[in-house]
PAVOTI-992529 format. One record per atom (N, C-alpha, C): x negated, y, z; atom name; residue in one letter; residue number from 1. Coordinates in nm, 4 decimals, decimal comma, padded with zeros to 6 digits, m for minus. Layout:
+----------+----------+----------+----+---+-----+
:       xx :       yy :       zz :  a : r :   k :
+----------+----------+----------+----+---+-----+
:        X :        Y :        Z : CA : a : NUM :
...
+----------+----------+----------+----+---+-----+
***
This chain:
+----------+----------+----------+----+---+-----+
:       xx :       yy :       zz :  a : r :   k :
+----------+----------+----------+----+---+-----+
: m08,6067 :  12,3248 :  08,7331 :  N : x :   1 :
: m08,7465 :  12,3269 :  08,7693 : CA : x :   1 :
: m08,8179 :  12,2130 :  08,6972 :  C : x :   1 :
: m08,9248 :  12,2434 :  08,6279 :  N : x :   2 :
: m08,9983 :  12,1440 :  08,5522 : CA : x :   2 :
: m09,0898 :  12,0656 :  08,6438 :  C : x :   2 :
: m09,0944 :  11,9365 :  08,6246 :  N : x :   3 :
: m09,1834 :  11,8511 :  08,7036 : CA : x :   3 :
: m09,3160 :  11,8402 :  08,6313 :  C : x :   3 :
: m09,4207 :  11,8175 :  08,7059 :  N : x :   4 :
: m09,5535 :  11,8065 :  08,6482 : CA : x :   4 :
: m09,5533 :  11,6968 :  08,5429 :  C : x :   4 :
: m09,6042 :  11,7296 :  08,4255 :  N : x :   5 :
: m09,6182 :  11,6305 :  08,3211 : CA : x :   5 :
: m09,4935 :  11,6061 :  08,2396 :  C : x :   5 :
: m09,3847 :  11,6724 :  08,2711 :  N : x :   6 :
: m09,2616 :  11,6540 :  08,1965 : CA : x :   6 :
: m09,2455 :  11,7724 :  08,1034 :  C : x :   6 :
: m09,2226 :  11,7445 :  07,9760 :  N : x :   7 :
: m09,2038 :  11,8540 :  07,8820 : CA : x :   7 :
: m09,0730 :  11,9243 :  07,9127 :  C : x :   7 :
: m09,0701 :  12,0543 :  07,8922 :  N : x :   8 :
: m08,9503 :  12,1319 :  07,9236 : CA : x :   8 :
: m08,8333 :  12,0958 :  07,8330 :  C : x :   8 :
: m08,8585 :  12,0393 :  07,7137 :  N : x :   9 :
: m08,7494 :  12,0007 :  07,6256 : CA : x :   9 :
: m08,7053 :  11,8556 :  07,6466 :  C : x :   9 :
: m08,7651 :  11,7882 :  07,7434 :  N : x :  10 :
: m08,7288 :  11,6493 :  07,7735 : CA : x :  10 :
: m08,5979 :  11,6471 :  07,8519 :  C : x :  10 :
: m08,5230 :  11,5388 :  07,8407 :  N : x :  11 :
: m08,3994 :  11,5272 :  07,9174 : CA : x :  11 :
: m08,4274 :  11,5356 :  08,0677 :  C : x :  11 :
: m08,3298 :  11,5847 :  08,1421 :  N : x :  12 :
: m08,3462 :  11,6058 :  08,2863 : CA : x :  12 :
: m08,3833 :  11,4780 :  08,3596 :  C : x :  12 :
: m08,3354 :  11,3653 :  08,3110 :  N : x :  13 :
: m08,3626 :  11,2387 :  08,3806 : CA : x :  13 :
: m08,4915 :  11,1716 :  08,3334 :  C : x :  13 :
: m08,5668 :  11,2364 :  08,2451 :  N : x :  14 :
: m08,6920 :  11,1765 :  08,1958 : CA : x :  14 :
: m08,7864 :  11,1546 :  08,3136 :  C : x :  14 :
: m08,8622 :  11,0500 :  08,3039 :  N : x :  15 :
: m08,9554 :  11,0166 :  08,4113 : CA : x :  15 :
: m09,0826 :  11,0973 :  08,3912 :  C : x :  15 :
: m09,1256 :  11,1685 :  08,4951 :  N : x :  16 :
: m09,2451 :  11,2528 :  08,4812 : CA : x :  16 :
: m09,3728 :  11,1690 :  08,4775 :  C : x :  16 :
: m09,4757 :  11,2272 :  08,4204 :  N : x :  17 :
: m09,6059 :  11,1603 :  08,4239 : CA : x :  17 :
: m09,6545 :  11,1542 :  08,5680 :  C : x :  17 :
: m09,6485 :  11,2684 :  08,6370 :  N : x :  18 :
: m09,6863 :  11,2754 :  08,7786 : CA : x :  18 :
: m09,5709 :  11,3383 :  08,8545 :  C : x :  18 :
: m09,5255 :  11,2717 :  08,9586 :  N : x :  19 :
: m09,4190 :  11,3236 :  09,0450 : CA : x :  19 :
: m09,4855 :  11,4017 :  09,1576 :  C : x :  19 :
: m09,4754 :  11,5348 :  09,1549 :  N : x :  20 :
: m09,5461 :  11,6155 :  09,2542 : CA : x :  20 :
: m09,5005 :  11,5891 :  09,3976 :  C : x :  20 :
: m09,3745 :  11,5536 :  09,4174 :  N : x :  21 :
: m09,3258 :  11,5257 :  09,5527 : CA : x :  21 :
: m09,3948 :  11,4027 :  09,6104 :  C : x :  21 :
: m09,4094 :  11,2999 :  09,5291 :  N : x :  22 :
: m09,4766 :  11,1786 :  09,5752 : CA : x :  22 :
: m09,6234 :  11,2080 :  09,6045 :  C : x :  22 :
: m09,6886 :  11,2803 :  09,5154 :  N : x :  23 :
: m09,8291 :  11,3142 :  09,5355 : CA : x :  23 :
: m09,8453 :  11,3997 :  09,6609 :  C : x :  23 :
: m09,7561 :  11,4952 :  09,6814 :  N : x :  24 :
: m09,7612 :  11,5799 :  09,8014 : CA : x :  24 :
: m09,7413 :  11,4991 :  09,9288 :  C : x :  24 :
: m09,6510 :  11,4023 :  09,9249 :  N : x :  25 :
: m09,6264 :  11,3177 :  10,0423 : CA : x :  25 :
: m09,7529 :  11,2441 :  10,0847 :  C : x :  25 :
: m09,8242 :  11,1926 :  09,9867 :  N : x :  26 :
: m09,9426 :  11,1130 :  10,0174 : CA : x :  26 :
: m10,0659 :  11,1972 :  10,0486 :  C : x :  26 :
: m10,0615 :  11,3243 :  10,0144 :  N : x :  27 :
: m10,1777 :  11,4106 :  10,0390 : CA : x :  27 :
: m10,1454 :  11,5239 :  10,1356 :  C : x :  27 :
: m10,0239 :  11,5238 :  10,1870 :  N : x :  28 :
: m09,9782 :  11,6272 :  10,2803 : CA : x :  28 :
: m09,9958 :  11,7672 :  10,2221 :  C : x :  28 :
: m09,9814 :  11,7775 :  10,0879 :  N : x :  29 :
: m09,9886 :  11,9066 :  10,0210 : CA : x :  29 :
: m10,1292 :  11,9636 :  10,0093 :  C : x :  29 :
: m10,2301 :  11,8880 :  10,0472 :  N : x :  30 :
: m10,3689 :  11,9352 :  10,0428 : CA : x :  30 :
: m10,4188 :  11,9289 :  09,8978 :  C : x :  30 :
: m10,4401 :  12,0460 :  09,8368 :  N : x :  31 :
: m10,4772 :  12,0536 :  09,6950 : CA : x :  31 :
: m10,6095 :  11,9831 :  09,6649 :  C : x :  31 :
: m10,7087 :  11,9997 :  09,7502 :  N : x :  32 :
: m10,8371 :  11,9347 :  09,7226 : CA : x :  32 :
: m10,8252 :  11,7829 :  09,7358 :  C : x :  32 :
: m10,7430 :  11,7370 :  09,8271 :  N : x :  33 :
: m10,7193 :  11,5935 :  09,8403 : CA : x :  33 :
: m10,6442 :  11,5414 :  09,7176 :  C : x :  33 :
: m10,5524 :  11,6203 :  09,6632 :  N : x :  34 :
: m10,4805 :  11,5800 :  09,5431 : CA : x :  34 :
: m10,5768 :  11,5605 :  09,4262 :  C : x :  34 :
: m10,6722 :  11,6508 :  09,4123 :  N : x :  35 :
: m10,7717 :  11,6380 :  09,3058 : CA : x :  35 :
: m10,8515 :  11,5088 :  09,3242 :  C : x :  35 :
: m10,8910 :  11,4821 :  09,4477 :  N : x :  36 :
: m10,9675 :  11,3608 :  09,4769 : CA : x :  36 :
: m10,8849 :  11,2347 :  09,4488 :  C : x :  36 :
: m10,7598 :  11,2346 :  09,4922 :  N : x :  37 :
: m10,6710 :  11,1193 :  09,4710 : CA : x :  37 :
: m10,6503 :  11,0953 :  09,3216 :  C : x :  37 :
: m10,6275 :  11,2025 :  09,2465 :  N : x :  38 :
: m10,6063 :  11,1869 :  09,1023 : CA : x :  38 :
: m10,7335 :  11,1393 :  09,0322 :  C : x :  38 :
: m10,8476 :  11,1842 :  09,0787 :  N : x :  39 :
: m10,9743 :  11,1390 :  09,0226 : CA : x :  39 :
: m10,9934 :  10,9889 :  09,0477 :  C : x :  39 :
: m10,9648 :  10,9457 :  09,1685 :  N : x :  40 :
: m10,9729 :  10,8030 :  09,2007 : CA : x :  40 :
: m10,8705 :  10,7227 :  09,1207 :  C : x :  40 :
: m10,7532 :  10,7808 :  09,1013 :  N : x :  41 :
: m10,6483 :  10,7162 :  09,0228 : CA : x :  41 :
: m10,6969 :  10,6902 :  08,8805 :  C : x :  41 :
: m10,7599 :  10,7898 :  08,8198 :  N : x :  42 :
: m10,8099 :  10,7742 :  08,6831 : CA : x :  42 :
: m10,9058 :  10,6559 :  08,6755 :  C : x :  42 :
: m11,0011 :  10,6505 :  08,7658 :  N : x :  43 :
: m11,0997 :  10,5428 :  08,7677 : CA : x :  43 :
: m11,0332 :  10,4068 :  08,7870 :  C : x :  43 :
: m10,9411 :  10,4000 :  08,8809 :  N : x :  44 :
: m10,8750 :  10,2727 :  08,9129 : CA : x :  44 :
: m10,7845 :  10,2271 :  08,7985 :  C : x :  44 :
: m10,7117 :  10,3189 :  08,7375 :  N : x :  45 :
: m10,6224 :  10,2813 :  08,6275 : CA : x :  45 :
: m10,7029 :  10,2315 :  08,5077 :  C : x :  45 :
: m10,8122 :  10,2977 :  08,4781 :  N : x :  46 :
: m10,8963 :  10,2519 :  08,3668 : CA : x :  46 :
: m10,9485 :  10,1106 :  08,3941 :  C : x :  46 :
: m10,9917 :  10,0835 :  08,5171 :  N : x :  47 :
: m11,0414 :  09,9509 :  08,5549 : CA : x :  47 :
: m10,9302 :  09,8465 :  08,5449 :  C : x :  47 :
: m10,8144 :  09,8773 :  08,6018 :  N : x :  48 :
: m10,7036 :  09,7814 :  08,6008 : CA : x :  48 :
: m10,6533 :  09,7548 :  08,4594 :  C : x :  48 :
: m10,6466 :  09,8576 :  08,3767 :  N : x :  49 :
: m10,5999 :  09,8365 :  08,2391 : CA : x :  49 :
: m10,6970 :  09,7469 :  08,1622 :  C : x :  49 :
: m10,8272 :  09,7631 :  08,1829 :  N : x :  50 :
: m10,9243 :  09,6739 :  08,1186 : CA : x :  50 :
: m10,8986 :  09,5296 :  08,1622 :  C : x :  50 :
: m10,8736 :  09,5117 :  08,2916 :  N : x :  51 :
: m10,8483 :  09,3765 :  08,3428 : CA : x :  51 :
: m10,7180 :  09,3191 :  08,2880 :  C : x :  51 :
: m10,6157 :  09,4020 :  08,2766 :  N : x :  52 :
: m10,4879 :  09,3569 :  08,2194 : CA : x :  52 :
: m10,5094 :  09,3148 :  08,0748 :  C : x :  52 :
: m10,5767 :  09,3986 :  07,9994 :  N : x :  53 :
: m10,5985 :  09,3707 :  07,8565 : CA : x :  53 :
: m10,6856 :  09,2470 :  07,8355 :  C : x :  53 :
: m10,7831 :  09,2252 :  07,9236 :  N : x :  54 :
: m10,8762 :  09,1132 :  07,9085 : CA : x :  54 :
: m10,8234 :  08,9819 :  07,9660 :  C : x :  54 :
: m10,7184 :  08,9879 :  08,0455 :  N : x :  55 :
: m10,6683 :  08,8682 :  08,1134 : CA : x :  55 :
: m10,6118 :  08,7681 :  08,0132 :  C : x :  55 :
: m10,6608 :  08,6467 :  08,0217 :  N : x :  56 :
: m10,6102 :  08,5375 :  07,9391 : CA : x :  56 :
: m10,4992 :  08,4651 :  08,0154 :  C : x :  56 :
: m10,5174 :  08,4531 :  08,1441 :  N : x :  57 :
: m10,4229 :  08,3844 :  08,2318 : CA : x :  57 :
: m10,3081 :  08,4798 :  08,2683 :  C : x :  57 :
: m10,1841 :  08,4416 :  08,2409 :  N : x :  58 :
: m10,0699 :  08,5263 :  08,2750 : CA : x :  58 :
: m10,0622 :  08,5606 :  08,4237 :  C : x :  58 :
: m10,1055 :  08,4677 :  08,5091 :  N : x :  59 :
: m10,1016 :  08,4953 :  08,6536 : CA : x :  59 :
: m10,1973 :  08,6092 :  08,6889 :  C : x :  59 :
: m10,3150 :  08,6066 :  08,6314 :  N : x :  60 :
: m10,4125 :  08,7131 :  08,6555 : CA : x :  60 :
: m10,3588 :  08,8453 :  08,6013 :  C : x :  60 :
: m10,3012 :  08,8418 :  08,4806 :  N : x :  61 :
: m10,2422 :  08,9626 :  08,4225 : CA : x :  61 :
: m10,1335 :  09,0176 :  08,5144 :  C : x :  61 :
: m10,0506 :  08,9289 :  08,5680 :  N : x :  62 :
: m09,9445 :  08,9719 :  08,6595 : CA : x :  62 :
: m09,9987 :  09,0352 :  08,7856 :  C : x :  62 :
: m10,1047 :  08,9779 :  08,8407 :  N : x :  63 :
: m10,1658 :  09,0351 :  08,9614 : CA : x :  63 :
: m10,2220 :  09,1741 :  08,9336 :  C : x :  63 :
: m10,2860 :  09,1916 :  08,8206 :  N : x :  64 :
: m10,3432 :  09,3221 :  08,7849 : CA : x :  64 :
: m10,2324 :  09,4235 :  08,7576 :  C : x :  64 :
: m10,1241 :  09,3790 :  08,6959 :  N : x :  65 :
: m10,0109 :  09,4696 :  08,6727 : CA : x :  65 :
: m09,9462 :  09,5116 :  08,8043 :  C : x :  65 :
: m09,9332 :  09,4184 :  08,8995 :  N : x :  66 :
: m09,8778 :  09,4533 :  09,0312 : CA : x :  66 :
: m09,9668 :  09,5556 :  09,1007 :  C : x :  66 :
: m10,0987 :  09,5359 :  09,0907 :  N : x :  67 :
: m10,1916 :  09,6335 :  09,1490 : CA : x :  67 :
: m10,1754 :  09,7696 :  09,0820 :  C : x :  67 :
: m10,1563 :  09,7692 :  08,9514 :  N : x :  68 :
: m10,1368 :  09,8946 :  08,8775 : CA : x :  68 :
: m10,0077 :  09,9641 :  08,9202 :  C : x :  68 :
: m09,9022 :  09,8873 :  08,9403 :  N : x :  69 :
: m09,7760 :  09,9448 :  08,9890 : CA : x :  69 :
: m09,7992 :  10,0132 :  09,1233 :  C : x :  69 :
: m09,8679 :  09,9471 :  09,2147 :  N : x :  70 :
: m09,8929 :  10,0036 :  09,3471 : CA : x :  70 :
: m09,9750 :  10,1299 :  09,3425 :  C : x :  70 :
: m10,0823 :  10,1290 :  09,2659 :  N : x :  71 :
: m10,1679 :  10,2479 :  09,2537 : CA : x :  71 :
: m10,0881 :  10,3638 :  09,1942 :  C : x :  71 :
: m10,0106 :  10,3346 :  09,0920 :  N : x :  72 :
: m09,9323 :  10,4400 :  09,0262 : CA : x :  72 :
: m09,8258 :  10,4967 :  09,1209 :  C : x :  72 :
: m09,7548 :  10,4110 :  09,1910 :  N : x :  73 :
: m09,6520 :  10,4593 :  09,2834 : CA : x :  73 :
: m09,7119 :  10,5429 :  09,3959 :  C : x :  73 :
: m09,8241 :  10,4981 :  09,4490 :  N : x :  74 :
: m09,8871 :  10,5719 :  09,5585 : CA : x :  74 :
: m09,9379 :  10,7085 :  09,5154 :  C : x :  74 :
: m09,9679 :  10,7227 :  09,3877 :  N : x :  75 :
: m10,0206 :  10,8487 :  09,3368 : CA : x :  75 :
: m09,9098 :  10,9379 :  09,2822 :  C : x :  75 :
: m09,7965 :  10,8808 :  09,2528 :  N : x :  76 :
: m09,6874 :  10,9584 :  09,1936 : CA : x :  76 :
: m09,6870 :  10,9512 :  09,0423 :  C : x :  76 :
: m09,7629 :  10,8572 :  08,9854 :  N : x :  77 :
: m09,7670 :  10,8395 :  08,8399 : CA : x :  77 :
: m09,6458 :  10,7546 :  08,7996 :  C : x :  77 :
: m09,5313 :  10,8205 :  08,7962 :  N : x :  78 :
: m09,4032 :  10,7521 :  08,7822 : CA : x :  78 :
: m09,3896 :  10,6741 :  08,6522 :  C : x :  78 :
: m09,4328 :  10,7322 :  08,5419 :  N : x :  79 :
: m09,4163 :  10,6640 :  08,4136 : CA : x :  79 :
: m09,5074 :  10,5409 :  08,4045 :  C : x :  79 :
: m09,6289 :  10,5517 :  08,4544 :  N : x :  80 :
: m09,7188 :  10,4365 :  08,4549 : CA : x :  80 :
: m09,6590 :  10,3265 :  08,5425 :  C : x :  80 :
: m09,6067 :  10,3624 :  08,6585 :  N : x :  81 :
: m09,5462 :  10,2634 :  08,7479 : CA : x :  81 :
: m09,4296 :  10,1924 :  08,6793 :  C : x :  81 :
: m09,3446 :  10,2686 :  08,6120 :  N : x :  82 :
: m09,2293 :  10,2094 :  08,5450 : CA : x :  82 :
: m09,2726 :  10,1140 :  08,4333 :  C : x :  82 :
: m09,3666 :  10,1566 :  08,3519 :  N : x :  83 :
: m09,4088 :  10,0741 :  08,2385 : CA : x :  83 :
: m09,4897 :  09,9526 :  08,2843 :  C : x :  83 :
: m09,5685 :  09,9676 :  08,3901 :  N : x :  84 :
: m09,6430 :  09,8526 :  08,4435 : CA : x :  84 :
: m09,5450 :  09,7500 :  08,4996 :  C : x :  84 :
: m09,4418 :  09,7966 :  08,5655 :  N : x :  85 :
: m09,3388 :  09,7059 :  08,6192 : CA : x :  85 :
: m09,2662 :  09,6346 :  08,5056 :  C : x :  85 :
: m09,2342 :  09,7080 :  08,3993 :  N : x :  86 :
: m09,1678 :  09,6473 :  08,2833 : CA : x :  86 :
: m09,2582 :  09,5423 :  08,2196 :  C : x :  86 :
: m09,3874 :  09,5707 :  08,2083 :  N : x :  87 :
: m09,4822 :  09,4738 :  08,1519 : CA : x :  87 :
: m09,4925 :  09,3512 :  08,2421 :  C : x :  87 :
: m09,4898 :  09,3749 :  08,3717 :  N : x :  88 :
: m09,4962 :  09,2640 :  08,4670 : CA : x :  88 :
: m09,3767 :  09,1701 :  08,4489 :  C : x :  88 :
: m09,2622 :  09,2257 :  08,4162 :  N : x :  89 :
: m09,1420 :  09,1443 :  08,3964 : CA : x :  89 :
: m09,1541 :  09,0550 :  08,2717 :  C : x :  89 :
: m09,2467 :  09,0888 :  08,1815 :  N : x :  90 :
: m09,2669 :  09,0116 :  08,0588 : CA : x :  90 :
: m09,3820 :  08,9121 :  08,0727 :  C : x :  90 :
: m09,4304 :  08,8916 :  08,1926 :  N : x :  91 :
: m09,5518 :  08,8144 :  08,2158 : CA : x :  91 :
: m09,5443 :  08,6739 :  08,1551 :  C : x :  91 :
: m09,4276 :  08,6156 :  08,1503 :  N : x :  92 :
: m09,4131 :  08,4814 :  08,0942 : CA : x :  92 :
: m09,4181 :  08,4786 :  07,9420 :  C : x :  92 :
: m09,4027 :  08,5934 :  07,8782 :  N : x :  93 :
: m09,4067 :  08,5996 :  07,7322 : CA : x :  93 :
: m09,5498 :  08,5739 :  07,6834 :  C : x :  93 :
: m09,5611 :  08,5033 :  07,5727 :  N : x :  94 :
: m09,6939 :  08,4782 :  07,5176 : CA : x :  94 :
: m09,7604 :  08,6076 :  07,4711 :  C : x :  94 :
: m09,6815 :  08,6940 :  07,4135 :  N : x :  95 :
: m09,7354 :  08,8219 :  07,3657 : CA : x :  95 :
: m09,6503 :  08,9365 :  07,4220 :  C : x :  95 :
: m09,6751 :  08,9746 :  07,5470 :  N : x :  96 :
: m09,5970 :  09,0845 :  07,6054 : CA : x :  96 :
: m09,6266 :  09,2155 :  07,5319 :  C : x :  96 :
: m09,5274 :  09,3024 :  07,5257 :  N : x :  97 :
: m09,5429 :  09,4323 :  07,4601 : CA : x :  97 :
: m09,6108 :  09,5285 :  07,5571 :  C : x :  97 :
: m09,7388 :  09,5495 :  07,5381 :  N : x :  98 :
: m09,8170 :  09,6350 :  07,6267 : CA : x :  98 :
: m09,8230 :  09,7795 :  07,5778 :  C : x :  98 :
: m09,7697 :  09,8052 :  07,4590 :  N : x :  99 :
: m09,7809 :  09,9391 :  07,4001 : CA : x :  99 :
: m09,7168 :  10,0487 :  07,4857 :  C : x :  99 :
: m09,5965 :  10,0292 :  07,5427 :  N : x : 100 :
: m09,5407 :  10,1353 :  07,6277 : CA : x : 100 :
: m09,6296 :  10,1664 :  07,7488 :  C : x : 100 :
: m09,6902 :  10,0634 :  07,8065 :  N : x : 101 :
: m09,7803 :  10,0858 :  07,9196 : CA : x : 101 :
: m09,9054 :  10,1593 :  07,8738 :  C : x : 101 :
: m09,9626 :  10,1156 :  07,7625 :  N : x : 102 :
: m10,0809 :  10,1857 :  07,7094 : CA : x : 102 :
: m10,0507 :  10,3334 :  07,6863 :  C : x : 102 :
: m09,9353 :  10,3610 :  07,6263 :  N : x : 103 :
: m09,8974 :  10,5001 :  07,5990 : CA : x : 103 :
: m09,8799 :  10,5797 :  07,7280 :  C : x : 103 :
: m09,8157 :  10,5200 :  07,8269 :  N : x : 104 :
: m09,7951 :  10,5892 :  07,9549 : CA : x : 104 :
: m09,9288 :  10,6187 :  08,0213 :  C : x : 104 :
: m10,0201 :  10,5229 :  08,0183 :  N : x : 105 :
: m10,1526 :  10,5432 :  08,0778 : CA : x : 105 :
: m10,2267 :  10,6525 :  08,0027 :  C : x : 105 :
: m10,2282 :  10,6440 :  07,8710 :  N : x : 106 :
: m10,2978 :  10,7445 :  07,7894 : CA : x : 106 :
: m10,2430 :  10,8844 :  07,8158 :  C : x : 106 :
: m10,1112 :  10,8978 :  07,8144 :  N : x : 107 :
: m10,0481 :  11,0291 :  07,8372 : CA : x : 107 :
: m10,0780 :  11,0821 :  07,9769 :  C : x : 107 :
: m10,0701 :  10,9945 :  08,0764 :  N : x : 108 :
: m10,0924 :  11,0368 :  08,2147 : CA : x : 108 :
: m10,2373 :  11,0773 :  08,2372 :  C : x : 108 :
: m10,3308 :  10,9983 :  08,1876 :  N : x : 109 :
: m10,4724 :  11,0317 :  08,2058 : CA : x : 109 :
: m10,5073 :  11,1602 :  08,1314 :  C : x : 109 :
: m10,4523 :  11,1774 :  08,0114 :  N : x : 110 :
: m10,4769 :  11,3012 :  07,9365 : CA : x : 110 :
: m10,4209 :  11,4210 :  08,0123 :  C : x : 110 :
: m10,3033 :  11,4057 :  08,0699 :  N : x : 111 :
: m10,2437 :  11,5149 :  08,1477 : CA : x : 111 :
: m10,3289 :  11,5502 :  08,2680 :  C : x : 111 :
: m10,3755 :  11,4497 :  08,3403 :  N : x : 112 :
: m10,4581 :  11,4725 :  08,4589 : CA : x : 112 :
: m10,5867 :  11,5426 :  08,4184 :  C : x : 112 :
: m10,6477 :  11,4976 :  08,3118 :  N : x : 113 :
: m10,7733 :  11,5602 :  08,2677 : CA : x : 113 :
: m10,7527 :  11,7039 :  08,2237 :  C : x : 113 :
: m10,6434 :  11,7293 :  08,1538 :  N : x : 114 :
: m10,6121 :  11,8688 :  08,1125 : CA : x : 114 :
: m10,5864 :  11,9563 :  08,2344 :  C : x : 114 :
: m10,5156 :  11,9022 :  08,3309 :  N : x : 115 :
: m10,4766 :  11,9804 :  08,4494 : CA : x : 115 :
: m10,5932 :  12,0096 :  08,5409 :  C : x : 115 :
: m10,6914 :  11,9219 :  08,5418 :  N : x : 116 :
: m10,8027 :  11,9408 :  08,6361 : CA : x : 116 :
: m10,9184 :  12,0172 :  08,5720 :  C : x : 116 :
: m10,9088 :  12,0437 :  08,4452 :  N : x : 117 :
: m11,0201 :  12,1097 :  08,3763 : CA : x : 117 :
: m11,0044 :  12,2527 :  08,3573 :  C : x : 117 :
+----------+----------+----------+----+---+-----+
***
């Protein structure tokens, strides 16, 4: 069974863009609530990513990344949650590698927009 956002040719253990079970848990399977939650997720992720990218202070960047992890986990955006957590682990680095997180966010937001349109 293919998970939302996971390509059918991807390995079985690949992390989905959106985990439908997690999203269903938080919305009790209500489709209109899922649309609303995903819409709010898009807005919040865009805001948090701007703050992460603009943060000069590593502590502020870490706080924004932790917030991003929470928002992603609560929505079922598994890949964003994983990459935000990985970026958070690099918080002490002068130049953390943000590209995997950027890619996960871009892919997830594009998927949500395609799915809702």
